[in-house]
C-alpha positions in Angstrom: 29.5 -31.2 82.6 32.0 -28.0 82.9 35.8 -29.6 82.5 38.7 -27.7 83.5 40.6 -26.8 80.5 44.2 -25.7 79.6 44.4 -24.7 75.8 47.4 -24.9 74.0 47.6 -23.1 70.6 49.1 -20.1 68.7 47.9 -18.9 65.0 44.7 -17.6 63.8 43.4 -21.4 62.9 43.4 -22.2 66.7 41.0 -19.2 68.0 37.7 -20.5 66.9 38.3 -23.5 68.9 39.3 -21.6 72.3 36.2 -19.3 71.3 34.1 -22.6 71.2 35.5 -24.1 74.5 35.0 -20.8 76.5 31.2 -20.2 75.0 30.1 -23.8 76.0 31.0 -22.7 79.5 34.0 -24.9 80.3 36.8 -23.2 82.7 39.6 -22.7 80.9 42.3 -22.0 83.4 45.4 -21.1 81.3 46.5 -21.0 77.8 50.0 -21.6 76.4 51.5 -20.2 73.3 54.4 -19.6 71.4 56.1 -16.4 72.5 55.6 -12.8 71.3 57.6 -12.4 67.7 59.2 -9.5 66.0 56.8 -8.5 63.2 56.0 -5.4 60.9 58.6 -2.6 60.0 59.6 -1.6 63.3 60.1 -5.4 64.6 57.8 -5.0 67.7 57.1 -7.9 69.6 53.5 -9.2 68.6 51.3 -11.4 70.4 50.1 -14.6 68.7 46.1 -14.6 67.8 45.5 -17.0 70.7 47.6 -14.9 72.9 45.4 -11.9 72.1 42.2 -13.7 72.3 42.9 -15.2 75.5 43.8 -12.2 77.3 40.3 -10.8 75.9 38.5 -13.6 77.8 40.9 -12.7 80.9 42.6 -16.2 80.7 46.0 -16.5 82.1 48.7 -16.9 79.2 51.9 -18.7 79.2 54.3 -18.6 76.5 57.5 -20.9 77.7 60.0 -21.6 74.9 60.4 -25.3 75.8 58.1 -27.7 78.2 61.1 -29.7 78.8 62.3 -28.6 82.1 61.0 -30.0 85.8 60.0 -26.5 86.7 57.5 -25.8 83.5 56.2 -29.3 83.7 55.5 -28.7 87.5 53.7 -25.6 87.0 51.5 -27.1 84.4 50.7 -29.9 86.4 49.9 -27.5 89.6 47.0 -26.3 87.1 45.0 -29.3 87.9 43.5 -29.4 84.6 40.5 -32.1 83.5 42.2 -32.2 79.9 44.6 -30.0 77.5 43.1 -29.2 74.4 46.1 -28.8 71.9 45.6 -26.9 68.2 48.7 -26.1 66.3 50.6 -25.3 69.7 54.0 -25.4 67.9 56.0 -27.4 70.6 56.3 -31.2 71.2 54.7 -32.1 74.6 57.0 -34.2 76.7 55.4 -37.5 78.7 55.1 -35.0 81.6 52.8 -33.0 80.2 50.9 -35.3 78.3 49.8 -37.3 81.5 49.4 -34.3 84.1 45.8 -33.9 83.1 43.4 -36.3 84.3 41.9 -37.2 81.1 44.8 -36.4 79.0 45.4 -34.1 75.9 43.2 -33.9 73.1 44.4 -32.4 70.0 42.7 -31.2 66.6 44.8 -31.9 63.4 43.4 -30.8 59.8 43.9 -33.9 57.9 42.4 -37.4 57.5 44.8 -39.4 59.6 47.5 -41.0 59.4 47.7 -39.1 56.0 49.5 -36.1 56.5 50.9 -36.1 59.8 52.8 -33.1 60.8 53.2 -29.6 60.8 51.9 -28.4 57.2 48.7 -31.1 56.4 46.4 -28.3 54.8 49.1 -27.2 52.4 50.3 -30.7 51.7 47.0 -32.1 50.9 46.3 -29.4 48.4 49.6 -29.6 46.8 49.4 -33.4 46.4 46.2 -33.1 44.5 43.9 -34.8 47.4 40.1 -34.7 46.7 39.3 -34.8 50.3 40.3 -34.3 53.8 39.6 -34.0 57.3 39.7 -32.2 60.7 39.8 -34.8 63.6 40.1 -35.2 67.5 42.9 -37.1 68.2 44.1 -38.5 71.6 47.7 -37.6 72.1 50.6 -39.8 72.4 54.4 -39.2 72.7 54.8 -40.0 68.8 53.9 -37.2 66.0 50.1 -37.4 65.4 50.3 -41.2 66.2 47.4 -41.1 68.5 43.9 -42.9 68.4 41.1 -41.0 66.6 38.1 -39.9 68.8 36.0 -37.5 66.1 36.4 -36.8 62.3 34.5 -34.6 59.9 35.6 -34.8 56.2 35.7 -32.0 54.0 35.8 -32.0 50.3 38.4 -30.2 48.3 37.5 -28.3 45.2 39.8 -28.6 42.4 40.7 -24.5 42.5 40.2 -24.2 46.6 43.2 -22.8 47.9 45.1 -23.3 51.2 43.7 -20.4 52.7 40.2 -21.3 51.3 40.5 -24.8 53.1 42.0 -23.3 56.5 39.3 -20.9 56.6 36.6 -24.0 56.1 38.4 -26.4 58.6 38.9 -23.8 61.3 35.4 -23.2 62.8 34.5 -27.1 61.8 37.5 -28.0 64.3 36.1 -25.8 67.1 32.9 -27.3 67.0 34.0 -30.6 66.7 36.3 -30.1 69.6 33.3 -28.8 72.0 31.4 -31.8 71.0 34.4 -34.1 71.7 34.5 -32.4 75.2 30.6 -32.6 75.7 31.5 -36.8 75.1 34.3 -36.7 77.3 32.4 -35.0 80.0 29.9 -38.0 79.9 32.4 -40.5 79.9 31.6 -41.6 75.9 34.4 -39.9 74.0 35.4 -43.3 72.0 38.4 -43.6 70.0 39.5 -45.9 67.0 43.6 -46.6 66.5 45.0 -45.1 63.2 45.8 -47.4 60.1 49.3 -49.0 59.8 49.0 -48.3 56.4 48.6 -44.9 54.2 50.9 -43.0 56.5 52.5 -39.8 54.8 53.9 -36.7 56.8 53.5 -33.1 55.9 57.1 -31.6 56.1 57.2 -27.9 57.4 57.0 -25.6 54.2 60.4 -24.6 52.9 61.4 -21.3 51.0 63.3 -23.3 48.5 60.0 -25.3 47.5 58.0 -22.1 46.6 59.5 -21.6 43.1 57.4 -22.7 40.2 58.8 -25.3 38.3 57.1 -24.7 34.5 58.4 -28.3 33.5 56.3 -30.3 35.7 52.8 -31.1 34.2 49.8 -28.4 34.4 47.8 -30.3 37.3 50.9 -30.3 39.6 51.8 -26.7 38.7 48.3 -25.8 39.7 48.0 -27.6 43.0 51.4 -26.3 43.7 50.2 -22.7 43.3 47.0 -23.2 45.1 48.4 -25.2 48.1 50.8 -22.4 48.8 48.2 -19.4 48.6 48.0 -16.9 49.7 51.2 -17.7 52.3 53.9 -18.1 51.6 53.0 -18.1 47.9 54.4 -19.7 45.0 56.3 -17.2 42.5 58.2 -17.1 39.5 60.4 -14.6 38.0 58.8 -12.5 34.9 60.8 -10.0 32.5 59.0 -6.7 33.6 60.5 -3.2 33.0 63.3 -4.4 31.4 64.4 -6.6 34.5 63.4 -9.9 36.1 60.8 -9.0 38.7 59.5 -11.9 41.3 55.5 -12.3 41.0 53.7 -14.1 43.4 50.9 -16.5 41.6 47.9 -16.7 44.1 45.4 -18.2 41.8 45.3 -20.2 38.6 43.4 -22.6 36.5 44.0 -25.5 34.2 44.0 -24.1 30.7 44.3 -25.5 27.1 47.1 -25.1 24.9 50.8 -26.5 24.9 54.2 -24.7 24.1 58.0 -24.8 25.9 57.6 -24.9 29.6 57.6 -21.3 31.3 56.4 -19.5 27.9 53.3 -17.4 27.6 51.2 -18.5 25.1 48.0 -16.4 25.5 47.2 -13.2 26.6 43.5 -12.3 25.7 42.1 -12.2 29.0 44.7 -13.6 31.5 48.3 -14.9 30.9 48.3 -18.6 30.2 51.7 -20.1 30.6 52.7 -23.2 28.9 53.8 -26.4 31.4 55.5 -29.8 30.5 52.1 -30.8 29.8 49.3 -28.4 29.6 49.1 -24.9 30.6 47.6 -22.8 33.7 45.9 -19.5 33.2 46.9 -17.1 36.0 43.9 -16.0 37.7 45.3 -13.5 40.6 49.2 -12.5 41.0 50.7 -10.0 43.4 53.5 -8.1 42.5 56.2 -7.3 45.0 55.2 -4.4 47.4 51.5 -4.2 45.6 48.3 -5.6 46.5 46.7 -9.1 44.7 45.2 -8.4 41.3 43.3 -10.2 38.7 45.3 -11.7 35.6 43.3 -9.3 33.7 44.5 -6.2 35.7 47.8 -7.6 35.9 48.3 -7.7 31.9 47.2 -3.9 31.7 50.3 -3.1 33.4 52.7 -5.6 32.2 54.6 -5.9 29.0 53.9 -9.4 28.6 53.2 -10.7 25.3 52.8 -14.1 23.5 56.1 -15.8 23.3 57.7 -14.2 26.5 59.6 -16.9 28.5 59.4 -16.8 32.0 62.1 -17.1 34.8 
């Protein structure tokens, strides 16, 4: 049975779910997205990926800055949706919004709840060294990601997997999972399981202050920090290049043998190897300011790094 759906999402992570819902023949009566933001050199207003995708399907798009007003809540209720599907929308939904659709609101969340409730579950899972995560369909409540889980797919996190790679794995998987949930909902067969009361962690929004690499930490933590922030916003350090300190993003790393004072280059045979508090990491892919990403080997050809160089 086709459902009358309001879709609420903003970034590229959300687009596959919207496309799957449309492809399965559901009637998407409206899309809610974050408003266009200034971007690029000219700082022109740029529509979000979901906004652009919705317009390509001819779906009406709404971009309120808040859903707290009675006017916005009345407009939402007037859509007479069977269900709202929420995927990384970016606004908290007031009780009136949650209760407006006949079957409530379903959220797609990229973690194994109750672990990593909140804004940055993909990054936080990798930064913490988790070896598996999930994408889950959850029935929304007023609390932050507290609702019962309806469907789940577990995904392994490889030891060198970056946040970008995990994002690209979970996004299409989530779209498939959501349309299966909608199919079950239309049959009256969508079950739900309350979240466990223990094991709760919160995935706080990433801050600029935590992107700088701390070489005094063990190599495994440095490695997880690098891949958990790759490709965006990117972990970085300062290197003495061309007679001055230059900020360099580290996009990929690997655990390496060796030891030395934290932040010291201890090998440059194939790629820079940097000593950490314990152990060391190899810089597999880096990006200098204003340049494209390059391999550690290519970076060495144009950088005057030698054994014994101290970073930061």
